[in-house]
N, CA, C and O atoms as a printed pandas DataFrame, in Angstrom:
     atom_number atom_name residue_name chain_id  residue_number  x_coord  y_coord  z_coord
0              1         N          UNK        A               1  -35.077   13.833   -5.069
1              2        CA          UNK        A               1  -33.744   13.555   -4.127
2              3         C          UNK        A               1  -32.835   13.949   -3.983
3              4         O          UNK        A               1  -32.258   12.897   -4.259
4              5         N          UNK        A               2  -31.942   14.694   -3.741
5              6        CA          UNK        A               2  -30.921   15.192   -3.307
6              7         C          UNK        A               2  -29.671   14.080   -3.726
7              8         O          UNK        A               2  -29.383   13.046   -3.124
8              9         N          UNK        A               3  -29.157   14.533   -4.715
9             10        CA          UNK        A               3  -27.278   14.014   -4.770
10            11         C          UNK        A               3  -26.203   15.009   -3.750
11            12         O          UNK        A               3  -26.025   16.219   -3.614
12            13         N          UNK        A               4  -25.675   13.870   -3.197
13            14        CA          UNK        A               4  -24.929   14.203   -2.544
14            15         C          UNK        A               4  -22.992   14.150   -3.752
15            16         O          UNK        A               4  -22.508   13.318   -4.518
16            17         N          UNK        A               5  -22.510   15.624   -3.208
17            18        CA          UNK        A               5  -21.533   15.341   -3.895
18            19         C          UNK        A               5  -20.295   14.131   -3.154
19            20         O          UNK        A               5  -20.153   14.067   -1.933
20            21         N          UNK        A               6  -19.825   13.615   -3.721
21            22        CA          UNK        A               6  -18.476   12.420   -3.401
22            23         C          UNK        A               6  -16.951   12.471   -4.022
23            24         O          UNK        A               6  -16.537   12.565   -5.177
24            25         N          UNK        A               7  -16.399   12.383   -2.937
25            26        CA          UNK        A               7  -14.861   12.687   -3.034
26            27         C          UNK        A               7  -14.629   11.459   -3.728
27            28         O          UNK        A               7  -15.448   10.542   -3.661
28            29         N          UNK        A               8  -13.404   11.361   -4.496
29            30        CA          UNK        A               8  -12.992   12.735   -5.223
30            31         C          UNK        A               8  -14.422   12.740   -6.308
31            32         O          UNK        A               8  -15.201   11.818   -6.548
32            33         N          UNK        A               9  -14.405   13.877   -6.726
33            34        CA          UNK        A               9  -15.635   14.007   -7.985
34            35         C          UNK        A               9  -14.657   13.445   -9.233
35            36         O          UNK        A               9  -15.107   12.550   -9.948
36            37         N          UNK        A              10  -13.526   13.897   -9.445
37            38        CA          UNK        A              10  -12.854   13.481  -10.520
38            39         C          UNK        A              10  -13.407   11.745  -10.878
39            40         O          UNK        A              10  -14.087   11.298  -11.801
40            41         N          UNK        A              11  -12.669   10.992   -9.520
41            42        CA          UNK        A              11  -13.355    9.764  -10.119
42            43         C          UNK        A              11  -14.998    9.620  -10.153
43            44         O          UNK        A              11  -15.473    8.905  -11.036
44            45         N          UNK        A              12  -15.755   10.184   -9.353
45            46        CA          UNK        A              12  -16.998   10.021   -9.479
46            47         C          UNK        A              12  -18.465   10.546  -10.140
47            48         O          UNK        A              12  -19.682   10.396  -10.039
48            49         N          UNK        A              13  -17.372   11.312  -10.930
49            50        CA          UNK        A              13  -18.201   12.394  -12.211
50            51         C          UNK        A              13  -18.044   11.520  -13.481
51            52         O          UNK        A              13  -18.505   11.830  -14.580
52            53         N          UNK        A              14  -17.164   10.109  -13.141
53            54        CA          UNK        A              14  -16.821    9.729  -14.727
54            55         C          UNK        A              14  -17.647    8.826  -14.862
55            56         O          UNK        A              14  -17.868    8.266  -13.788
56            57         N          UNK        A              15  -18.256    8.393  -15.770
57            58        CA          UNK        A              15  -18.555    7.463  -16.207
58            59         C          UNK        A              15  -19.791    7.148  -15.816
59            60         O          UNK        A              15  -20.507    8.084  -15.460
60            61         N          UNK        A              16  -20.350    5.732  -15.785
61            62        CA          UNK        A              16  -21.460    5.287  -14.469
62            63         C          UNK        A              16  -21.439    4.634  -13.711
63            64         O          UNK        A              16  -20.291    4.309  -13.405
64            65         N          UNK        A              17  -22.435    4.053  -12.973
65            66        CA          UNK        A              17  -22.381    3.827  -11.630
66            67         C          UNK        A              17  -22.404    2.106  -11.578
67            68         O          UNK        A              17  -23.382    1.375  -11.737
68            69         N          UNK        A              18  -21.273    1.801  -11.355
69            70        CA          UNK        A              18  -20.789    0.214  -11.250
70            71         C          UNK        A              18  -21.751   -0.375  -10.371
71            72         O          UNK        A              18  -22.402    0.135   -9.459
72            73         N          UNK        A              19  -21.715   -1.749  -10.890
73            74        CA          UNK        A              19  -22.822   -2.725   -9.646
74            75         C          UNK        A              19  -21.742   -2.364   -8.048
75            76         O          UNK        A              19  -20.513   -2.426   -8.093
76            77         N          UNK        A              20  -22.425   -2.050   -6.916
77            78        CA          UNK        A              20  -21.881   -1.686   -5.588
78            79         C          UNK        A              20  -21.344   -2.668   -5.180
79            80         O          UNK        A              20  -20.590   -2.387   -4.248
80            81         N          UNK        A              21  -21.372   -4.361   -5.580
81            82        CA          UNK        A              21  -20.293   -5.189   -4.869
82            83         C          UNK        A              21  -18.690   -4.944   -5.925
83            84         O          UNK        A              21  -17.639   -5.522   -5.646
84            85         N          UNK        A              22  -18.792   -4.331   -6.687
85            86        CA          UNK        A              22  -17.697   -4.247   -7.331
86            87         C          UNK        A              22  -16.963   -2.971   -6.511
87            88         O          UNK        A              22  -15.865   -3.016   -5.956
88            89         N          UNK        A              23  -17.768   -1.963   -6.582
89            90        CA          UNK        A              23  -17.104   -0.513   -5.836
90            91         C          UNK        A              23  -16.360   -1.261   -4.214
91            92         O          UNK        A              23  -15.290   -0.887   -3.734
92            93         N          UNK        A              24  -17.000   -2.039   -3.793
93            94        CA          UNK        A              24  -16.839   -2.442   -2.358
94            95         C          UNK        A              24  -15.984   -3.460   -2.296
95            96         O          UNK        A              24  -15.358   -3.663   -1.255
96            97         N          UNK        A              25  -15.826   -4.270   -3.427
97            98        CA          UNK        A              25  -14.504   -4.874   -3.250
98            99         C          UNK        A              25  -13.105   -4.182   -3.616
99           100         O          UNK        A              25  -12.004   -4.219   -3.068
100          101         N          UNK        A              26  -13.543   -3.598   -4.655
101          102        CA          UNK        A              26  -12.363   -2.255   -4.491
102          103         C          UNK        A              26  -12.145   -1.416   -3.208
103          104         O          UNK        A              26  -11.144   -0.792   -2.854
104          105         N          UNK        A              27  -13.066   -1.532   -2.748
105          106        CA          UNK        A              27  -12.640   -0.337   -1.067
106          107         C          UNK        A              27  -11.826   -1.647   -0.442
107          108         O          UNK        A              27  -10.617   -1.591   -0.215
108          109         N          UNK        A              28  -12.666   -2.883   -0.179
109          110        CA          UNK        A              28  -12.373   -3.945    0.810
110          111         C          UNK        A              28  -10.508   -3.922    0.108
111          112         O          UNK        A              28   -9.643   -3.610    0.926
112          113         N          UNK        A              29  -10.269   -4.099   -0.665
113          114        CA          UNK        A              29   -8.834   -4.214   -1.560
114          115         C          UNK        A              29   -7.806   -2.856   -0.970
115          116         O          UNK        A              29   -6.689   -2.999   -0.472
116          117         N          UNK        A              30   -8.439   -1.703   -1.159
117          118        CA          UNK        A              30   -7.564   -0.519   -0.749
118          119         C          UNK        A              30   -7.524   -0.789    0.864
119          120         O          UNK        A              30   -6.434   -0.584    1.398
120          121         N          UNK        A              31   -8.442   -1.163    1.572
121          122        CA          UNK        A              31   -8.082   -1.410    3.088
122          123         C          UNK        A              31   -7.193   -2.206    3.407
123          124         O          UNK        A              31   -6.311   -1.827    4.177
124          125         N          UNK        A              32   -7.197   -3.507    2.899
125          126        CA          UNK        A              32   -6.234   -4.384    2.838
126          127         C          UNK        A              32   -4.886   -3.558    2.930
127          128         O          UNK        A              32   -4.134   -3.641    3.901
128          129         N          UNK        A              33   -4.685   -2.868    1.985
129          130        CA          UNK        A              33   -3.586   -2.200    1.012
130          131         C          UNK        A              33   -3.124   -1.110    2.538
131          132         O          UNK        A              33   -1.967   -0.940    2.923
132          133         N          UNK        A              34   -3.775   -0.795    2.874
133          134        CA          UNK        A              34   -3.898    0.430    4.273
134          135         C          UNK        A              34   -3.275   -0.446    5.345
135          136         O          UNK        A              34   -2.278   -0.058    5.954
136          137         N          UNK        A              35   -4.048   -2.043    5.675
137          138        CA          UNK        A              35   -3.485   -2.586    7.106
138          139         C          UNK        A              35   -1.899   -3.024    6.604
139          140         O          UNK        A              35   -0.971   -3.310    7.361
140          141         N          UNK        A              36   -1.872   -2.999    5.418
141          142        CA          UNK        A              36   -0.017   -3.529    4.996
142          143         C          UNK        A              36    0.681   -2.493    4.996
143          144         O          UNK        A              36    1.818   -2.583    5.458
144          145         N          UNK        A              37    0.325   -1.529    4.608
145          146        CA          UNK        A              37    1.150    0.054    5.173
146          147         C          UNK        A              37    1.181    0.247    6.478
147          148         O          UNK        A              37    2.294    0.488    6.944
148          149         N          UNK        A              38   -0.032    0.199    7.465
149          150        CA          UNK        A              38    0.415    0.233    8.752
150          151         C          UNK        A              38    1.183   -0.841    9.098
151          152         O          UNK        A              38    1.950   -0.405    9.956
152          153         N          UNK        A              39    1.352   -1.696    8.965
153          154        CA          UNK        A              39    1.953   -3.153    9.505
154          155         C          UNK        A              39    3.594   -2.541    9.081
155          156         O          UNK        A              39    4.458   -2.268    9.914
156          157         N          UNK        A              40    3.742   -2.417    7.553
157          158        CA          UNK        A              40    5.195   -1.993    7.560
158          159         C          UNK        A              40    5.716   -0.858    8.194
159          160         O          UNK        A              40    6.917   -0.864    8.465
160          161         N          UNK        A              41    5.077    0.048    8.460
161          162        CA          UNK        A              41    4.985    1.407    9.369
162          163         C          UNK        A              41    5.389    0.521   10.529
163          164         O          UNK        A              41    6.559    0.264   10.815
164          165         N          UNK        A              42    4.209    0.030   11.241
165          166        CA          UNK        A              42    4.834   -0.407   12.508
166          167         C          UNK        A              42    6.102   -1.283   12.561
167          168         O          UNK        A              42    6.986   -0.929   13.341
168          169         N          UNK        A              43    6.247   -2.171   11.961
169          170        CA          UNK        A              43    7.775   -2.791   11.478
170          171         C          UNK        A              43    8.484   -2.012   11.834
171          172         O          UNK        A              43    9.082   -2.218   12.890
172          173         N          UNK        A              44    8.664   -1.033   11.238
173          174        CA          UNK        A              44    9.833   -0.101   10.939
174          175         C          UNK        A              44    9.870    0.509   12.235
175          176         O          UNK        A              44   10.959    0.257   12.752
176          177         N          UNK        A              45    9.072    1.272   13.051
177          178        CA          UNK        A              45    9.103    1.446   14.326
178          179         C          UNK        A              45    9.728    0.680   15.222
179          180         O          UNK        A              45   10.501    1.173   16.044
180          181         N          UNK        A              46    9.439   -0.732   15.159
181          182        CA          UNK        A              46    9.833   -2.010   16.136
182          183         C          UNK        A              46   11.118   -2.333   16.052
183          184         O          UNK        A              46   11.854   -2.487   17.027
184          185         N          UNK        A              47   11.434   -2.446   14.916
185          186        CA          UNK        A              47   12.763   -3.063   14.499
186          187         C          UNK        A              47   14.030   -1.882   15.152
187          188         O          UNK        A              47   14.975   -2.168   15.888
188          189         N          UNK        A              48   13.637   -0.433   14.562
189          190        CA          UNK        A              48   14.771    0.675   14.949
190          191         C          UNK        A              48   14.628    0.746   16.547
191          192         O          UNK        A              48   15.674    1.105   17.087
192          193         N          UNK        A              49   13.448    0.453   17.516
193          194        CA          UNK        A              49   13.254    0.422   18.941
194          195         C          UNK        A              49   14.047   -0.654   19.353
195          196         O          UNK        A              49   15.036   -0.425   20.049
196          197         N          UNK        A              50   13.713   -1.962   18.975
197          198        CA          UNK        A              50   13.824   -3.447   19.378
198          199         C          UNK        A              50   14.936   -4.036   19.008
199          200         O          UNK        A              50   15.280   -5.056   19.604
200          201         N          UNK        A              51   15.915   -3.386   17.693
201          202        CA          UNK        A              51   16.216   -4.384   16.970
202          203         C          UNK        A              51   17.699   -4.718   17.753
203          204         O          UNK        A              51   18.703   -4.042   17.528
204          205         N          UNK        A              52   17.677   -5.947   18.772
205          206        CA          UNK        A              52   18.698   -6.288   19.068
206          207         C          UNK        A              52   19.574   -7.430   17.978
207          208         O          UNK        A              52   18.979   -8.206   17.231
208          209         N          UNK        A              53   20.633   -7.361   18.051
209          210        CA          UNK        A              53   21.426   -8.148   17.301
210          211         C          UNK        A              53   22.272   -7.211   15.737
211          212         O          UNK        A              53   23.276   -7.272   15.027
212          213         N          UNK        A              54   21.121   -6.481   15.908
213          214        CA          UNK        A              54   22.003   -5.602   14.443
214          215         C          UNK        A              54   22.287   -4.858   14.900
215          216         O          UNK        A              54   21.910   -4.689   16.059
216          217         N          UNK        A              55   23.245   -3.829   14.186
217          218        CA          UNK        A              55   24.403   -2.691   14.191
218          219         C          UNK        A              55   23.321   -1.661   14.421
219          220         O          UNK        A              55   22.139   -1.682   14.077
220          221         N          UNK        A              56   23.959   -0.828   15.032
221          222        CA          UNK        A              56   22.904    0.548   14.643
222          223         C          UNK        A              56   22.451    1.550   13.621
223          224         O          UNK        A              56   21.508    2.340   13.664
224          225         N          UNK        A              57   23.546    1.280   12.488
225          226        CA          UNK        A              57   23.334    2.084   11.382
226          227         C          UNK        A              57   22.404    0.700   10.360
227          228         O          UNK        A              57   21.573    1.073    9.532
228          229         N          UNK        A              58   22.564   -0.204   10.477
229          230        CA          UNK        A              58   21.748   -1.041    9.668
230          231         C          UNK        A              58   20.514   -1.204   10.128
231          232         O          UNK        A              58   19.623   -1.232    9.279
232          233         N          UNK        A              59   20.112   -1.363   11.682
233          234        CA          UNK        A              59   18.853   -0.859   12.412
234          235         C          UNK        A              59   18.117    0.110   12.026
235          236         O          UNK        A              59   16.900    0.105   11.841
236          237         N          UNK        A              60   19.108    1.230   11.860
237          238        CA          UNK        A              60   18.259    2.648   11.292
238          239         C          UNK        A              60   18.206    2.670    9.812
239          240         O          UNK        A              60   17.763    3.708    9.322
240          241         N          UNK        A              61   18.516    1.869    9.128
241          242        CA          UNK        A              61   18.657    2.160    7.528
242          243         C          UNK        A              61   17.049    1.094    7.394
243          244         O          UNK        A              61   16.057    1.538    6.814
244          245         N          UNK        A              62   17.073   -0.110    7.946
245          246        CA          UNK        A              62   16.203   -0.854    7.791
246          247         C          UNK        A              62   14.586   -0.340    8.239
247          248         O          UNK        A              62   13.534   -0.477    7.614
248          249         N          UNK        A              63   14.826    0.239    9.449
249          250        CA          UNK        A              63   13.618    0.757   10.247
250          251         C          UNK        A              63   13.012    1.488    9.541
251          252         O          UNK        A              63   11.786    1.576    9.478
252          253         N          UNK        A              64   14.161    2.362    8.658
253          254        CA          UNK        A              64   13.705    4.102    7.821
254          255         C          UNK        A              64   12.899    3.476    6.450
255          256         O          UNK        A              64   11.804    3.887    6.068
256          257         N          UNK        A              65   13.728    2.333    5.762
257          258        CA          UNK        A              65   13.448    1.578    4.518
258          259         C          UNK        A              65   11.866    0.948    4.893
259          260         O          UNK        A              65   11.028    0.712    4.023
260          261         N          UNK        A              66   11.722    0.804    5.883
261          262        CA          UNK        A              66   10.133   -0.411    6.539
262          263         C          UNK        A              66    9.247    1.087    6.263
263          264         O          UNK        A              66    8.568    1.247    5.248
264          265         N          UNK        A              67    9.337    1.775    6.977
265          266        CA          UNK        A              67    8.833    2.895    7.326
266          267         C          UNK        A              67    8.154    3.486    6.072
267          268         O          UNK        A              67    6.950    3.359    5.846
268          269         N          UNK        A              68    9.133    4.223    5.172
269          270        CA          UNK        A              68    9.050    4.651    3.745
270          271         C          UNK        A              68    8.308    3.287    2.792
271          272         O          UNK        A              68    7.596    3.623    1.846
272          273         N          UNK        A              69    8.435    2.286    2.978
273          274        CA          UNK        A              69    7.881    1.365    2.104
274          275         C          UNK        A              69    6.387    1.410    2.322
275          276         O          UNK        A              69    5.521    1.581    1.464
276          277         N          UNK        A              70    6.217    1.202    3.794
277          278        CA          UNK        A              70    4.655    1.583    4.348
278          279         C          UNK        A              70    4.190    3.243    3.926
279          280         O          UNK        A              70    2.973    3.348    4.077
280          281         N          UNK        A              71    4.815    4.537    3.448
281          282        CA          UNK        A              71    4.358    5.558    3.417
282          283         C          UNK        A              71    3.940    5.195    1.816
283          284         O          UNK        A              71    2.883    5.603    1.335
284          285         N          UNK        A              72    4.871    4.406    1.085
285          286        CA          UNK        A              72    4.702    4.088   -0.290
286          287         C          UNK        A              72    2.994    3.544   -0.420
287          288         O          UNK        A              72    2.007    3.961   -1.027
288          289         N          UNK        A              73    3.203    2.698    0.260
289          290        CA          UNK        A              73    2.437    1.140    0.414
290          291         C          UNK        A              73    0.965    2.470    0.159
291          292         O          UNK        A              73    0.281    2.633   -0.851
292          293         N          UNK        A              74    0.901    3.202    1.469
293          294        CA          UNK        A              74   -0.710    3.792    1.616
294          295         C          UNK        A              74   -0.704    4.520    0.544
295          296         O          UNK        A              74   -1.611    4.112   -0.182
296          297         N          UNK        A              75   -0.147    5.392    0.066
297          298        CA          UNK        A              75    0.032    5.962   -1.424
298          299         C          UNK        A              75   -0.500    5.236   -2.087
299          300         O          UNK        A              75   -1.728    5.328   -2.091
300          301         N          UNK        A              76    0.042    4.340   -2.824
301          302        CA          UNK        A              76   -0.119    3.708   -3.895
302          303         C          UNK        A              76   -0.931    3.130   -3.682
303          304         O          UNK        A              76   -1.395    2.926   -4.804
304          305         N          UNK        A              77   -1.924    2.334   -2.574
305          306        CA          UNK        A              77   -3.252    1.907   -2.417
306          307         C          UNK        A              77   -4.464    2.851   -2.823
307          308         O          UNK        A              77   -5.527    2.443   -3.292
308          309         N          UNK        A              78   -4.090    4.375   -2.531
309          310        CA          UNK        A              78   -4.975    5.358   -2.852
310          311         C          UNK        A              78   -5.053    5.680   -4.464
311          312         O          UNK        A              78   -6.059    6.213   -4.930
312          313         N          UNK        A              79   -4.061    5.365   -5.188
313          314        CA          UNK        A              79   -3.454    5.246   -6.514
314          315         C          UNK        A              79   -4.665    4.304   -7.106
315          316         O          UNK        A              79   -5.638    4.552   -7.818
316          317         N          UNK        A              80   -4.171    3.137   -6.499
317          318        CA          UNK        A              80   -4.753    2.036   -6.730
318          319         C          UNK        A              80   -6.221    1.885   -7.143
319          320         O          UNK        A              80   -6.734    1.582   -8.220
320          321         N          UNK        A              81   -6.824    2.246   -5.734
321          322        CA          UNK        A              81   -8.288    2.462   -5.589
322          323         C          UNK        A              81   -8.858    2.976   -6.713
323          324         O          UNK        A              81   -9.773    2.452   -7.348
324          325         N          UNK        A              82   -8.094    4.411   -7.049
325          326        CA          UNK        A              82   -8.505    5.516   -8.136
326          327         C          UNK        A              82   -8.519    5.246   -9.258
327          328         O          UNK        A              82   -9.423    5.696   -9.962
328          329         N          UNK        A              83   -7.753    4.615   -9.671
329          330        CA          UNK        A              83   -7.564    4.033  -11.013
330          331         C          UNK        A              83   -8.826    2.395  -11.206
331          332         O          UNK        A              83   -9.275    1.940  -12.258
332          333         N          UNK        A              84   -8.998    2.033  -10.177
333          334        CA          UNK        A              84   -9.346    0.624  -10.514
334          335         C          UNK        A              84  -11.436    1.087  -10.662
335          336         O          UNK        A              84  -12.287    0.716  -11.470
336          337         N          UNK        A              85  -11.506    2.124   -9.304
337          338        CA          UNK        A              85  -12.993    2.712   -9.556
338          339         C          UNK        A              85  -13.289    3.302  -11.249
339          340         O          UNK        A              85  -14.247    2.965  -11.945
340          341         N          UNK        A              86  -12.413    4.055  -11.561
341          342        CA          UNK        A              86  -12.374    5.026  -12.628
342          343         C          UNK        A              86  -12.529    3.889  -14.180
343          344         O          UNK        A              86  -12.987    4.031  -15.314
344          345         N          UNK        A              87  -12.038    3.073  -13.613
345          346        CA          UNK        A              87  -11.850    1.620  -14.865
346          347         C          UNK        A              87  -13.153    1.231  -14.413
347          348         O          UNK        A              87  -14.000    1.411  -15.288
348          349         N          UNK        A              88  -13.556    0.805  -13.446
349          350        CA          UNK        A              88  -15.042    0.110  -13.237
350          351         C          UNK        A              88  -16.426    0.981  -13.753
351          352         O          UNK        A              88  -17.614    0.702  -13.916
352          353         N          UNK        A              89  -15.574    2.196  -13.913
353          354        CA          UNK        A              89  -16.817    3.561  -13.717
354          355         C          UNK        A              89  -17.408    3.748  -15.481
355          356         O          UNK        A              89  -18.406    4.191  -16.049
356          357         N          UNK        A              90  -15.716    2.922  -15.966
357          358        CA          UNK        A              90  -15.980    3.807  -17.605
358          359         C          UNK        A              90  -16.214    2.211  -18.129
359          360         O          UNK        A              90  -16.472    2.201  -19.333
360          361         N          UNK        A              91  -16.187    0.791  -17.490
361          362        CA          UNK        A              91  -16.354   -0.729  -18.055
362          363         C          UNK        A              91  -14.945   -0.761  -18.846
363          364         O          UNK        A              91  -15.064   -1.338  -19.927
364          365         N          UNK        A              92  -13.445   -0.215  -18.539
365          366        CA          UNK        A              92  -12.253   -0.618  -19.173
366          367         C          UNK        A              92  -11.904   -1.768  -18.233
367          368         O          UNK        A              92  -12.474   -2.110  -17.197
368          369         N          UNK        A              93  -11.015   -2.197  -18.736
369          370        CA          UNK        A              93  -10.241   -3.501  -17.680
370          371         C          UNK        A              93   -9.557   -2.709  -16.596
371          372         O          UNK        A              93   -9.255   -1.518  -16.527
372          373         N          UNK        A              94   -9.411   -3.675  -15.810
373          374        CA          UNK        A              94   -8.793   -3.406  -14.324
374          375         C          UNK        A              94   -7.343   -3.152  -15.241
375          376         O          UNK        A              94   -6.979   -3.562  -16.343
376          377         N          UNK        A              95   -6.466   -1.908  -13.788
377          378        CA          UNK        A              95   -5.332   -1.599  -14.568
378          379         C          UNK        A              95   -4.161   -2.647  -13.667
379          380         O          UNK        A              95   -4.325   -3.075  -12.524
380          381         N          UNK        A              96   -2.911   -2.900  -14.617
381          382        CA          UNK        A              96   -2.426   -4.125  -13.625
382          383         C          UNK        A              96   -1.666   -3.985  -12.277
383          384         O          UNK        A              96   -1.691   -2.874  -11.747
384          385         N          UNK        A              97   -1.000   -4.986  -11.673
385          386        CA          UNK        A              97   -0.424   -4.920  -10.085
386          387         C          UNK        A              97    0.382   -4.625   -9.789
387          388         O          UNK        A              97    1.050   -5.533   -9.294
388          389         N          UNK        A              98    0.976   -3.401   -9.790
389          390        CA          UNK        A              98    2.322   -2.970   -9.919
390          391         C          UNK        A              98    2.749   -2.875   -8.609
391          392         O          UNK        A              98    3.941   -3.029   -8.343
392          393         N          UNK        A              99    1.775   -2.596   -7.601
393          394        CA          UNK        A              99    1.946   -1.969   -6.254
394          395         C          UNK        A              99    2.034   -3.305   -5.405
395          396         O          UNK        A              99    2.325   -3.057   -4.235
396          397         N          UNK        A             100    1.866   -4.635   -5.667
397          398        CA          UNK        A             100    1.939   -5.678   -5.237
398          399         C          UNK        A             100    3.801   -6.323   -5.409
399          400         O          UNK        A             100    4.418   -6.840   -4.478
400          401         N          UNK        A             101    4.305   -6.122   -6.683
401          402        CA          UNK        A             101    5.705   -6.609   -7.086
402          403         C          UNK        A             101    6.255   -5.529   -6.601
403          404         O          UNK        A             101    7.425   -5.701   -6.943
404          405         N          UNK        A             102    6.216   -4.284   -5.899
405          406        CA          UNK        A             102    7.220   -3.457   -5.350
406          407         C          UNK        A             102    7.078   -3.667   -4.092
407          408         O          UNK        A             102    8.261   -3.876   -3.825
408          409         N          UNK        A             103    6.445   -3.791   -2.942
409          410        CA          UNK        A             103    5.864   -4.600   -2.180
410          411         C          UNK        A             103    6.944   -5.743   -1.873
411          412         O          UNK        A             103    7.754   -5.784   -0.947
412          413         N          UNK        A             104    6.703   -6.783   -3.046
413          414        CA          UNK        A             104    7.371   -8.003   -2.441
414          415         C          UNK        A             104    8.816   -7.764   -2.741
415          416         O          UNK        A             104    9.513   -8.377   -1.933
416          417         N          UNK        A             105    9.631   -6.974   -3.769
417          418        CA          UNK        A             105   10.769   -6.585   -4.171
418          419         C          UNK        A             105   11.281   -6.230   -2.807
419          420         O          UNK        A             105   12.042   -7.037   -2.271
420          421         N          UNK        A             106   10.967   -5.145   -2.188
421          422        CA          UNK        A             106   11.216   -4.451   -1.111
422          423         C          UNK        A             106   11.686   -5.265    0.204
423          424         O          UNK        A             106   12.721   -5.214    0.869
424          425         N          UNK        A             107   10.515   -6.034    0.308
425          426        CA          UNK        A             107   10.660   -7.113    1.132
426          427         C          UNK        A             107   11.797   -8.019    1.312
427          428         O          UNK        A             107   12.698   -8.075    2.150
428          429         N          UNK        A             108   11.418   -8.879    0.031
429          430        CA          UNK        A             108   12.999   -9.479   -0.028
430          431         C          UNK        A             108   14.115   -9.106    0.405
431          432         O          UNK        A             108   14.746   -9.680    1.293
432          433         N          UNK        A             109   14.520   -7.911   -0.306
433          434        CA          UNK        A             109   15.473   -7.098   -0.335
434          435         C          UNK        A             109   16.211   -6.908    1.159
435          436         O          UNK        A             109   17.368   -7.132    1.516
436          437         N          UNK        A             110   14.854   -6.316    1.992
437          438        CA          UNK        A             110   15.075   -5.515    3.919
438          439         C          UNK        A             110   15.125   -7.361    4.133
439          440         O          UNK        A             110   16.204   -7.718    4.607
440          441         N          UNK        A             111   14.385   -8.228    3.923
441          442        CA          UNK        A             111   14.637   -9.723    4.545
442          443         C          UNK        A             111   16.085  -10.219    4.194
443          444         O          UNK        A             111   16.610  -11.174    4.766
444          445         N          UNK        A             112   16.615   -9.565    3.311
445          446        CA          UNK        A             112   17.959  -10.588    2.795
446          447         C          UNK        A             112   18.756   -9.604    3.646
447          448         O          UNK        A             112   19.576  -10.303    4.241
448          449         N          UNK        A             113   18.920   -8.341    3.996
449          450        CA          UNK        A             113   19.734   -7.592    4.538
450          451         C          UNK        A             113   19.769   -8.059    5.826
451          452         O          UNK        A             113   20.887   -8.419    6.196
452          453         N          UNK        A             114   18.980   -8.149    6.525
453          454        CA          UNK        A             114   18.665   -8.562    7.920
454          455         C          UNK        A             114   18.976   -9.825    8.350
455          456         O          UNK        A             114   19.407  -10.097    9.471
456          457         N          UNK        A             115   18.808  -10.421    7.663
457          458        CA          UNK        A             115   19.120  -12.365    7.386
458          459         C          UNK        A             115   20.624  -12.065    7.739
459          460         O          UNK        A             115   21.066  -12.302    8.862
460          461         N          UNK        A             116   21.327  -11.575    6.811
461          462        CA          UNK        A             116   23.144  -11.216    6.381
462          463         C          UNK        A             116   23.418  -10.605    7.841
463          464         O          UNK        A             116   24.458  -11.020    8.352
464          465         N          UNK        A             117   22.723   -9.758    8.551
465          466        CA          UNK        A             117   23.280   -9.215    9.647
466          467         C          UNK        A             117   22.928   -9.678   10.683
467          468         O          UNK        A             117   23.337   -9.227   11.752
468          469         N          UNK        A             118   22.156  -10.603   10.603
469          470        CA          UNK        A             118   22.035  -11.338   11.982
470          471         C          UNK        A             118   23.283  -12.590   12.036
471          472         O          UNK        A             118   23.847  -12.949   13.069
472          473         N          UNK        A             119   23.552  -13.160   10.593
473          474        CA          UNK        A             119   24.103  -14.219   10.671
474          475         C          UNK        A             119   25.912  -13.666   10.471
475          476         O          UNK        A             119   26.724  -14.538   10.164
476          477         N          UNK        A             120   26.232  -12.711   10.602
477          478        CA          UNK        A             120   27.366  -12.100   10.909
478          479         C          UNK        A             120   28.046  -12.327   11.733
479          480         O          UNK        A             120   29.070  -11.663   11.889
């Protein structure tokens, strides 16, 4: 049987193959974060294009911040997938949940700014 190389090799060549259910659950979580990233990016673009009731500066700043948060979330999604997969392969505890805290704080700040702008 020919064994295919999987990417990223630094992750898949480390440790032993875990139960496929765990790897698939890790992949589903990664895809959920990618959807979140896409949603944040789309919200930023939509707010910038359609943000009635907001000043031009606030609309651009909030839209740009949402797009950047979307890019950051997509990047962290891959990093988190890789760290989780490596931990699964090594039989180590999974890393902490930092990406969720970053997204939550970012969205709370953006929500407060939008509410302040709309109530002015």
